[in-house]
C-alpha positions, 0 to 999 in steps of 0.5 A: 925184907925190901928196903924203902929208900928215903932222905936221911936228914941226920944219923945217929952213930953208935960205936960199939965193941962187946956191947951185946949187953946194952946195945938192944936197949940202946937202939930201942931207946933211940928209936923211941926218942926219935919216933915222935920226930919222924912221925910228926915231920918230915925228917929222915932218921938213920941209926948206924952201929959201927962194930969194932970186931966184937966177939960177943954177938954185937954185930948180930944184935945190931943186924937183928935190929935192921 
């Protein structure tokens, strides 16, 4: 999948350790909450998940969300 470069105006950083059960919903909630801002203005938003060596699949979920 090709990534399109954009200017990021702010970043949302999620520290995570064994958060598999909550991460998918958390990222979805962030995307929903920022969608209107992104669509209605010229604002670039990125979400970064910082995985602290989880063993439950947290990193895989973060990767699957893009």
